[in-house]
Structures are given as C-alpha cells and as structure tokens.
N, C-alpha and C positions, 0 to 999 in steps of 0.2 A: 402414181399411175392408177387409173381406175381398173378394177378387176372386171373382166368380161363375163358378167353373169347374164342370164336370160333377161332379167329386168333391164339391165343396162343396154343390151342389144335392142330390145323392143322400144325403150324410151328414145334411144338415139335414132333408130329408124323412123319413128313417128315424128320426131323433131325435124329430121332432114326432109321427111315427106311433106311437112307443112311449108317448107321453103322451096323445094325442088319437085319436079314431076316424078310420079311413082314409076319405078322401073317395070318392064315387062317380066324381068327375071332377076334373080340374085344368084351369085356364085360365092359360096362360103366354104370355109374349111370344115372339118368334121368335128369341131369343138362342141362340147355339150351345150354351150350358150346358143349355138346356131342350129343344132339338130339333135334329135333323140333317136335317130334311126338305128343306132347300135344297141340301144337299151329298150327298144320297143315303144311304140306310141309316138306322140308328138310333143314338142315343147311349146311354150308361148309364142316364140318367133314363128314356128311352123304354122300354128293356128292363125296368127295374124296374116301371114302371107297368103294362106289359103282363103281367108275371109276377103282379102283384097283382090283375089284373082291373080296373084303374082306367082310365077313358076319358080320353085326353089331348085337350085342345082348345087350339089356338093362336090368338092374336089375329090379326086381319087386318093385314097389313103396312101401315105408315104410317097407321094408323087409331087415333087417340088415345082414343076412347070406352071400349073395354074396359080400357085402362090406368087411366083416371080412375075407372071403376067399381071395379076391383080395389083401387085405393088407398083409396077410400071404404069399401069392405067391410073392408079390413085395419085402417083407423083405428077403425071401429065395433067390430070384434072385439077390438082391443087395449084399447079403453076398457072393454068388457064383462069381459075377463079381469082387468084391474086391479081393477074393482069386486068381482068374485068373490073375488079374493085379499084385498082389504081386509076384506070380510065374514068370510072364513075366519080372518084374523089377529085380528079383534076377538073372534070366538067363541072362539078359542084362548086369548085373554087373560082372558076372563071366568071367574070361579070357578064350578065346577060346584055345582049345588044338591044338598045331601045328602039 
C-alpha cells in the first residue's frame, strides 16, 4: 500500500486531472498530506489547489460523517466508471456496420 505523502497526493491529483475535469472544490480529511492548517502555513497540495483556483474544504476533526459520505461517493463513482469502461469495451469489440 502506498503511503499518503504530500508528493503522492499531488502526483495522483495531477494524474487524475489530466484524465478528468478539474473539480470546483475538494473535501479532504485533516491528514498532513492534504493540509498543513494545524501546523501553520500551506503544503504542496494546498499550493496546487490555490494555483488552480480550486476551493479546499477540510472535514471537521473527529467527525465521521464527511468521511462516510466521501466513501459512499467514491464507491458510486467507481461503479459508474467501471460500467462506462465495460460499455466502451463492448462497443470496441462489436464489428462496425458497413
């Protein structure tokens, strides 16, 4: 399992951004890879979001509801992406009508 460092978060975000549309906002936990707000200043991810004009939102400390909601959204999004990929693969396998 990859450790969630600031570099991993930034690299993964940039990789996803090259494939998908940039979000208007992000909702993250309060992990050090996502925010430095408790240590003062900003980290690389926060600088990246600011440079891209993306609003950063952090979950409330010790409050599980945002995390459960994020996990449910991620699961639904993953299911949707897999379904779209399956349809695309089926269409690619079908012979074209002449």
